[in-house]
C-alpha positions as CSV (number, residue, x, y, z in Angstrom):
1,M,-2.0,-9.6,7.1
2,A,-2.8,-8.5,3.5
3,A,-6.4,-8.1,4.4
4,L,-5.5,-4.9,6.2
5,F,-4.6,-3.3,2.9
6,K,-6.9,-2.8,-0.1
7,K,-6.4,-1.4,-3.6
8,G,-6.5,2.4,-3.5
9,D,-5.5,2.8,0.1
10,R,-2.8,5.4,0.9
11,V,0.1,3.9,2.8
12,I,3.4,5.0,4.3
13,V,6.7,3.0,3.8
14,R,8.2,2.2,7.2
15,T,11.6,0.6,6.3
16,G,13.9,0.3,3.4
17,K,15.3,2.6,0.7
18,D,12.0,4.4,0.3
19,K,11.4,4.9,4.0
20,G,8.9,7.8,4.7
21,K,7.4,7.8,1.2
22,T,3.7,7.6,0.7
23,G,1.7,6.2,-2.2
24,D,-1.5,4.6,-3.2
25,I,-1.8,0.8,-3.5
26,L,-2.1,-0.3,-7.2
27,R,-2.4,-4.1,-6.6
28,V,-2.6,-6.5,-3.7
29,M,-1.1,-10.0,-3.8
30,P,-2.5,-11.7,-0.6
31,K,-0.9,-15.1,-1.2
32,E,2.6,-13.5,-1.2
33,N,1.7,-10.8,1.4
34,R,3.0,-8.2,-1.0
35,V,1.5,-5.1,-2.6
36,L,2.4,-2.7,-5.4
37,V,2.6,0.9,-4.3
38,Q,2.6,3.8,-6.7
39,G,6.1,5.5,-7.0
40,V,7.7,3.2,-4.3
41,N,10.4,0.5,-4.8
42,M,11.1,1.6,-8.4
43,V,13.2,-0.8,-10.5
44,K,14.6,-0.7,-14.0
45,R,13.7,-3.4,-16.5
46,H,15.4,-3.9,-19.8
47,T,12.6,-4.6,-22.3
48,R,12.7,-5.9,-25.8
49,P,10.7,-3.9,-28.4
50,D,7.4,-5.5,-29.5
51,R,4.4,-4.5,-31.6
52,N,2.9,-2.2,-28.9
53,Q,5.9,-0.3,-27.5
54,A,9.5,0.5,-28.1
55,G,12.2,-1.3,-26.2
56,G,14.7,0.2,-23.8
57,I,15.0,0.7,-20.1
58,V,11.6,1.0,-18.4
59,E,11.3,2.1,-14.8
60,K,8.4,0.5,-12.9
61,E,7.2,-0.4,-9.4
62,A,8.2,-3.6,-7.8
63,S,6.2,-5.3,-5.0
64,I,6.9,-4.5,-1.4
65,H,6.1,-6.7,1.6
66,V,3.2,-5.6,3.7
67,S,5.2,-5.7,6.9
68,N,7.1,-2.7,5.6
69,L,3.9,-0.6,5.2
70,A,1.6,1.2,7.5
71,H,-1.7,3.2,7.2
72,P,-1.5,6.9,8.0
73,D,-3.7,8.0,10.9
74,P,-6.6,10.1,9.5
75,K,-6.0,12.8,12.2
76,T,-2.2,13.1,12.4
77,D,-0.9,11.5,9.2
78,K,1.6,9.4,11.2
79,P,1.9,5.7,10.7
80,T,-0.6,3.7,12.8
81,R,-1.8,0.1,13.3
82,I,-5.2,-1.0,12.1
83,G,-8.0,-2.8,14.0
84,F,-11.4,-4.1,13.0
85,R,-14.7,-3.2,14.6
86,F,-18.4,-3.5,13.9
87,L,-20.6,-0.4,13.5
88,E,-24.2,-0.2,14.8
89,D,-25.5,-1.0,11.4
90,G,-23.5,-4.3,11.4
91,R,-20.8,-3.3,9.0
92,K,-17.2,-4.4,9.7
93,V,-14.8,-1.5,9.3
94,R,-11.1,-0.8,9.7
95,Y,-10.0,1.8,12.3
96,A,-6.8,3.5,13.3
97,K,-5.7,2.2,16.7
98,Q,-4.0,5.5,17.7
99,S,-6.9,7.9,17.2
100,G,-9.9,5.5,16.9
101,E,-10.9,7.1,13.6
102,V,-12.6,4.8,11.0
103,I,-10.5,4.4,7.9
104,D,-13.2,2.8,5.7
105,S,-16.0,5.2,4.6
């Protein structure tokens, strides 16, 4: 399921405390079926000071399960499911099932 999402994709959160938020994917963890989305699922971590940075409470993104995310439709910006198809030149691309628009460029 993680193959549907790639680093840099814009996604919409479908469930949870951040429902409705959008953000770009920072990191994909395919073995765990989780991704890091910018500005979504923020948690506070108490860090000890080290040579590079001061200590204190740092707020950063935690991973979110891919089942809680959806791609926005290129036409309507509403959440849509994703499918795969082959173009005439032989490339395999992702497309939005609602509108049929190609997501990969």
